[in-house]
C-alpha positions as CSV (number, residue, x, y, z in Angstrom):
1,M,28.7,-11.8,37.8
2,Y,32.9,-11.2,37.1
3,A,32.9,-11.3,33.3
4,R,36.2,-14.3,32.4
5,D,36.6,-13.3,28.9
6,H,35.0,-10.4,26.9
7,A,35.1,-8.8,23.5
8,L,35.0,-5.1,22.1
9,I,33.5,-4.3,18.4
10,A,33.3,-0.9,17.0
11,T,30.0,0.0,15.4
12,P,28.0,3.2,14.1
13,I,26.4,3.9,17.5
14,G,30.4,3.3,19.4
15,P,31.9,0.4,20.9
16,V,30.3,-2.4,21.9
17,R,31.1,-4.4,24.8
18,V,30.3,-8.4,25.0
19,E,31.1,-10.2,28.8
20,G,30.9,-13.6,29.2
21,G,32.7,-17.3,29.8
22,N,31.8,-20.9,30.0
23,G,30.0,-21.0,26.6
24,R,27.8,-17.6,27.8
25,V,27.0,-14.4,27.1
26,T,26.7,-12.6,30.4
27,A,25.9,-9.0,29.3
28,I,25.9,-6.6,26.6
29,R,26.9,-2.8,27.1
30,L,27.0,-0.3,24.7
31,G,29.8,1.9,25.0
32,G,32.9,1.7,26.7
33,D,36.8,2.9,26.0
34,G,39.3,0.6,24.4
35,A,41.3,-1.2,21.5
36,P,38.9,-4.2,19.5
37,V,39.2,-7.1,21.0
38,H,38.2,-10.3,19.7
39,G,37.8,-12.2,22.9
40,T,38.8,-16.3,23.2
41,D,35.3,-18.0,24.9
42,V,33.2,-19.3,21.8
43,A,30.0,-17.6,23.2
44,V,31.8,-14.3,23.3
45,R,33.3,-14.4,20.0
46,A,30.1,-15.7,18.5
47,A,28.3,-12.8,20.1
48,A,30.7,-10.3,18.8
49,E,30.5,-11.6,15.1
50,Q,26.8,-11.8,15.1
51,L,26.9,-8.3,16.1
52,E,29.6,-7.1,13.4
53,Q,26.6,-8.8,10.7
54,W,23.9,-7.4,12.4
55,F,25.3,-4.0,12.5
56,A,26.4,-4.6,8.6
57,G,22.4,-5.1,8.1
58,E,23.7,-9.3,7.1
59,R,22.1,-10.4,10.4
60,R,18.1,-10.2,12.3
61,D,18.3,-12.7,14.1
62,F,20.6,-13.9,16.8
63,D,21.4,-17.4,17.9
64,L,23.3,-17.3,21.1
65,A,24.0,-18.5,24.4
66,L,23.1,-16.3,27.0
67,E,22.7,-16.7,30.8
68,P,19.2,-17.7,31.9
69,A,16.9,-15.1,33.0
70,G,16.8,-15.2,36.5
71,T,13.3,-16.6,36.8
72,P,10.8,-18.7,35.0
73,R,8.2,-15.8,34.1
74,G,11.9,-13.6,33.1
75,A,12.8,-15.8,30.8
76,V,8.7,-15.8,29.3
77,L,9.1,-12.2,28.9
78,R,12.6,-12.3,27.7
79,Q,11.5,-14.6,24.6
80,G,8.3,-12.5,24.3
81,L,10.9,-9.5,23.4
82,I,13.0,-11.5,21.1
83,A,10.1,-12.5,19.5
84,V,9.4,-9.0,18.0
85,G,10.2,-9.2,14.6
86,Y,13.4,-7.5,13.1
87,G,12.1,-3.8,11.6
88,E,8.8,-4.0,14.0
89,T,7.4,-2.2,17.2
90,L,5.1,-2.7,19.7
91,S,4.2,-0.5,22.7
92,Y,4.8,-1.4,26.5
93,G,0.8,-2.6,26.1
94,A,0.9,-4.3,23.3
95,L,3.6,-6.1,24.2
96,A,2.3,-6.9,28.3
97,R,-1.2,-8.0,26.2
98,Q,0.3,-10.4,24.3
99,L,2.4,-11.7,27.2
100,D,-0.3,-11.4,29.8
101,S,1.5,-9.2,31.8
102,A,1.9,-5.4,32.7
103,A,2.9,-2.2,30.6
104,R,5.1,-1.7,33.5
105,A,6.7,-5.3,33.9
106,I,8.0,-4.7,30.1
107,G,9.4,-0.9,31.0
108,Q,11.3,-3.0,33.7
109,L,12.6,-6.1,31.7
110,C,13.5,-3.6,28.8
111,A,15.0,-1.0,31.8
112,R,17.1,-4.2,33.1
113,N,17.7,-5.6,29.7
114,R,21.5,-6.8,30.3
115,F,21.4,-7.8,26.1
116,P,20.8,-4.9,23.8
117,I,20.0,-5.1,20.6
118,V,19.8,-9.2,21.2
119,V,16.9,-9.1,23.3
120,P,15.4,-6.1,21.4
121,C,14.0,-3.6,23.5
122,H,14.9,-1.1,21.4
123,R,11.5,-2.0,19.4
124,V,9.0,-1.1,22.1
125,L,7.6,2.1,22.0
126,G,5.5,4.1,24.3
127,A,2.0,5.2,23.3
128,G,0.8,6.3,20.1
129,G,4.5,5.4,18.9
130,A,6.4,7.8,20.7
131,L,10.0,6.8,21.2
132,G,10.0,6.4,25.1
133,H,13.6,6.0,27.0
134,Y,16.0,3.4,26.4
135,S,18.4,2.6,29.1
136,A,21.4,1.6,26.9
137,G,24.1,3.9,25.3
138,D,23.0,7.5,24.3
139,G,19.3,7.1,25.4
140,P,16.6,7.6,22.9
141,T,19.0,8.9,20.2
142,T,20.2,5.0,20.5
143,K,17.3,4.0,20.5
144,A,16.1,5.8,17.2
145,W,19.2,4.9,15.3
146,L,18.6,1.0,16.6
147,L,15.0,1.5,15.0
148,E,16.0,3.7,11.8
149,H,18.9,0.8,10.9
150,E,16.5,-2.3,10.8
151,R,14.3,-0.2,8.9
152,R,17.0,0.4,6.2
153,H,18.0,-2.8,6.1
154,S,14.8,-4.9,6.7
155,G,13.9,-5.2,3.1
156,G,16.7,-7.7,1.9
157,L,17.3,-11.6,2.5
158,L,18.9,-11.7,6.2
159,L,19.9,-14.1,8.8
């Protein structure tokens, strides 16, 4: 889908680009080039603001209009991933059991996640707590930073 609007924010892990239009976020991408841009679409602006709050340690949860998942089952799996709490982690297998799915399906969900951080695939680990893969930013290095960020900020009162 062509992004009709975008925002680009500076973060400790590099630029984060929010794409969207018509009141919905269509993608969040870790990385990119250019000067910060605020965007004009209400959903794009809200996502950029909420991500800035998250990086500042002032927000735990997101309230955003995301482009719907492609299938009803995809929506259930996405919501199950969103439900993994801030500062918490689960293995692919444990999340699969909770969602009556397979670990491989959870891995595919994470690999195809168009909304990193907001749909927190960084909270899903391999067996035995192994960091595993991460399809956004600089891969496992970014995943480790995101997890550590949440550990540092998980004690205070947040949104």
